[in-house]
C-alpha positions, -999 to +999 in steps of 0.1 A: -001+001+002+007+035-007+022+052+027+007+083+015-030+070+020-021+066+059-007+100+073+013+094+105-001+119+130+024+140+147+034+128+180+028+164+201-013+169+192-023+206+198-047+206+223-073+232+228-086+248+255-118+225+262-100+188+261-103+183+225-074+179+196-079+213+179-072+198+147-095+166+144-119+176+171-113+143+189-111+141+230-074+140+242-060+119+269-073+129+303-101+143+295-127+130+319-159+134+289-141+105+271-137+081+295-167+057+282-199+044+289-196+035+326-230+017+322-216-008+293-186-013+312-206-027+341-232-048+316-200-058+300-184-071+330-220-088+342-222-103+308-185-124+310-194-134+347-226-149+333-206-165+306-181-181+331-207-195+351-234-206+330-221-237+310-239-257+277-255-282+300-277-256+323-288-233+288-299-269+276-316-278+308-331-248+311-345-247+278-359-281+280-377-272+312-394-243+289-405-267+267-418-290+291-439-263+305-452-255+274-462-291+265-481-290+297-500-263+288-483-230+305-490-199+282-460-180+290-441-212+281-461-216+248-457-176+239-416-177+249-409-206+229-425-199+201-415-159+202-380-168+205-382-197+175-408-177+153-403-140+163-433-123+175-468-124+165-479-100+143-518-086+155-545-095+127-554-057+127-519-047+109-523-074+085-559-063+076-543-030+074-518-039+048-542-051+025-565-024+029-532+000+020-522-025-010-558-028-024-559+015-022-521+014-039-533-011-068-562+005-075-541+039-079-519+025-098-544+012-125-557+045-127-522+062-137-517+072-097-489+060-072 
């Protein structure tokens, strides 16, 4: 690759008074506003711990329990299982309105309108 396509940044960056690089507008090192999203860091920490503790066999046992509950007729388990496998159901009203809109568009198109 041509080295000119990747300009090398100077070692000393001119810093504006507000903690931003005067040339690029990015936060400079040590700027407190550039510390990142603490909530995301905490969530990532929880996620790492969950992946460390929960094993594949644990997930399989939990899924099997939901399947058993769905087979036993528990509505919450049926809904959860189908939502996860097939996606959430659309209300019939949306489907009805969509058909009506399609009919209007098709009729309008026949008359030279869109």
